[in-house]
GUVONU-929056 format. One record per residue: residue in three letters; x, y, z of N, C-alpha, C, O in turn. Coordinates in steps of 0.05 Angstrom, whole numbers, plus 5000, padded with zeros to 4 digits. Layout:
N
ALAXYZXYZXYZXYZ
...
//
This chain:
141
MET501749765000500050005000501750255000503850275013
GLY500850444984502350684982501650875005499550855018
ILE503451055010503051255030502151515016503351594996
ALA500151635027499051885015501252085012502752145031
GLY501452194987503452404982506152294975507952454970
SER506652034976509251924970509651864940511851784932
GLY507651914924507951864895507051584887506651544863
ASN506651404906505651134899502551134903501651184925
PRO501151074882498151064885497350834903498450624902
CYS495350884918494350674936492550484920491650554898
TYR492250244929490650034916487850134910486850084888
LEU486550264929483750354925483650564904481750574888
CYS485650744903485650954882485850824854484550914836
VAL487550624851487950494826485350354818484550364795
MET484050214837481550084831479350274823477850214805
LYS479250504836477250704828477750804800475850834784
ARG480250844793480850934765480050714745479050774724
ILE480650464751479950244733476850234730475850204707
ILE475450254751472450254750471450484734469550444718
VAL472550724737471650954722472250914692470550974675
LEU474650814686475350754658473550544645472750574622
LEU472950334660471150134650468350244645467050184625
GLY467450414663464850544660464750714635462850714619
CYS466950874630467051034606467050864581465750934561
ALA468550644582468650464559465850354553465050334529
LEU464350274573461650174569459850384557458150324540
ILE460050624566458450844556459150894526457350924510
CYS461650884520462550924492461350704474460450764452
VAL461550464483460450234467457450274464456350224442
GLY456050344484453150394482452450614463450550584447
VAL453950834464453451064446453950974417452451044399
ALA456150834413456850744386454650564375453950584351
ALA453650384391451450204382448950354376447550294356
ALA448350554392445950714387446150884362444150934348
CYS448550974355448951144331448650984306448051104285
LYS449150724306448750564282445950574272445450584248
GLY444050584290441250594282440350334269441850144267
PRO437850324261436750084249437950034221438550234207
LYS438249784214439149724187436949774167434649694171
LEU437649914145435649974124435749744104437949654096
LYS433449664094433349454074433449594047431749754040
THR435449524031435749634004435649423983436849213985
VAL434049473963433849293940434549453915433649683911
VAL436249343898437049473873436049303850436649063848
ILE434449433833433349293810434649393784434649643779
ASN435749213769437049283743435249173721434648933722
THR434449333702432549243682433849153656432449123636
GLU436449103656437749013632436548753621436048733597
LYS435948573639434648323630431648343630430248253611
LEU430448473650427548513652426448653627424348573617
GLY427848853618426849023596428348993571428549183555
LYS429548763567431248733543429648763517430748833496
GLU427048723518425348753495424249033492422949103472
VAL424749203512423749483512425849653497428049683507
LEU425049753474426949903457426250193455423850273453
GLY428250363457427950643451428250683421427550503406
TYR429350913413429750963385431850783373431650693350
ALA434050743388436350603377436850333391438450173381
GLY435450273413435950013426434850023454433350193462
PRO435649823471434749803498435550053515437650173510
THR433950113534434450343552434150263581432350353595
PRO435950093591435649983618436150203639437450403635
VAL434950153662435250323685435950153710435549913710
GLU436850293730437350163756435750323776436050563779
ILE434050183791432350303811433250203839433449963844
THR433850393857434550323884432250393902431150613902
VAL431350183917429050213936430150163964431249953969
THR429850353981430750334009428350354028426850554027
ASP428050154044425750144063423050194049421350334059
GLY422750074025420250084011419750343995417650373983
LYS421750523995421450773980423550793959425850713963
VAL422750913937424650953915426751153923426151383930
ALA429251073923431451243932432951373908433951593909
LYS433051213886434551313863433751163838433150923839
ILE433651303815433251173789435451283771435751523768
GLU436951103759439151183742438951053715438150823713
ALA439651193694439851083667442450923666444451013675
LEU442250683654444650523650445650573621444150683605
PRO448050493615449150543588447250433567446050213569
ASN446950593546445250513523446350643498448350783498
VAL445050583475445950683450444150903438444250953414
GLU442551023455440851243446442651483438444851503448
SER441651653422443151893414443552063439441652143452
PRO446052123446446652263471445052523474444052583496
GLY444852683453443452933456440552903463439453043479
PHE439252713450436352653455436052523483434152593498
PHE437852343489437552203515438152393538437052353560
GLN439752593533440252793554437552933562437152993586
ARG435852983543433253103549431652923568430353023586
VAL431852663563430352473580431552483609430152483628
LYS434252473610435552483636434952733652434852733677
GLU434552953638434053213652431053253658430253443671
SER429353073648426453093652425752983680427452863694
PRO423253023689422452923715422252613716421752503738
ILE422652483694422452183694424152063715423351873728
PHE426552163719428452043737428252153766429552043784
THR426652363770426452473797423652473809423352493833
ALA421552443792418852473802418052253822416152293838
LEU419352023822418551803839420251783865419551623882
ILE422251943867424051933890422451993915421052193917
GLY422751823936421451863961418751733963417551723985
LYS417651643941415051513941415351213947417451093941
THR413351093958413350813962413250683935412550813915
VAL413950423933413850283908410950293897410550323873
LYS409050253914406150253906405450533895404250553874
GLU406150743910405551013901406851073874405651183856
ALA409451003872410951053847409650903824409651003801
SER408650663829407450503808404950633797404150583774
GLU403650803813401150933805401551203791399651313780
VAL403951303791404551563778404751523748406051343738
LYS403351703734403451703704405651893696405352133699
LEU407851783685410051953676409552023647408551863631
ASP410252273640409852363612412352333596414652363606
ALA411952263570414252243552415352523547414052723551
VAL417852523539419252783533419052843504419752683486
SER417953083498417753173471420453193458422353303470
GLY420753083434423353093421425052843427427052803414
ALA424252693447425552443453423452233461423852083481
THR421352223446419052063453419651763455418951643475
PHE421051653435421551363436423351293460422751103474
SER425451453464427251393486425851423513426151253530
SER424351633516423051683542420851473548420551383571
LYS419351393527417351193532418650923540417550773556
ALA420950863528422350613535423350633564423250433578
VAL424450863572425450893599423050863619423250723639
ILE420850983612418450963630417550673632416850583654
GLU417550523610416850243612418850083628418049903643
ASN421350143626423450013642423050073672423349893689
ILE422350313678421750393706419350233716419350133738
ARG417250213699414850063707415549773713414749663733
LEU417149653695417949373699419649343725419349153740
GLY421449533729423149523753421549553779422149423799
LEU419549723778417849763802416149503807415749433831
GLN415249373786413849123790415648913803414748773821
GLU418148903794420048713806420648783835420848613852
ALA420849043841421349133868419049053886419448983909
ALA416549083876414249003892414248703898413548623920
LYS415148543879415348253884417348193906416948023923
LYS419648333904421848283923421048373952422148283971
ALA419248563953418448673979416648483995416348504019
ARG415448293980413548103993414947904010413647734022
//
């Protein structure tokens, strides 16, 4: 046992420090676990195979739809052979953003409009989105 003031910590002082450090460690572990939050269920639907028969002006127009916790999180155009200038009109239209945040059911009920000047391409993209949403609904069951 140490003597107070001699520079040697006493046994009880060391034990108190260990207990405090263990308590802090437990609190940190608890906070870290709480920060993780619940796991989100994410489903990604790629329509390359689903919509291989769906053709735009020059060929297939596949999309990738990301659904997180039952809501559409992202819709992206996948590589295709459509005319870049015309397809850019489709990408800049509400087709790729109008469904974000909606449930799969709500998104499936939205009527998307074709883009003037890129009608074939936009109708094909809309059909691919429709097919992808149908597949997402199946996977949600």
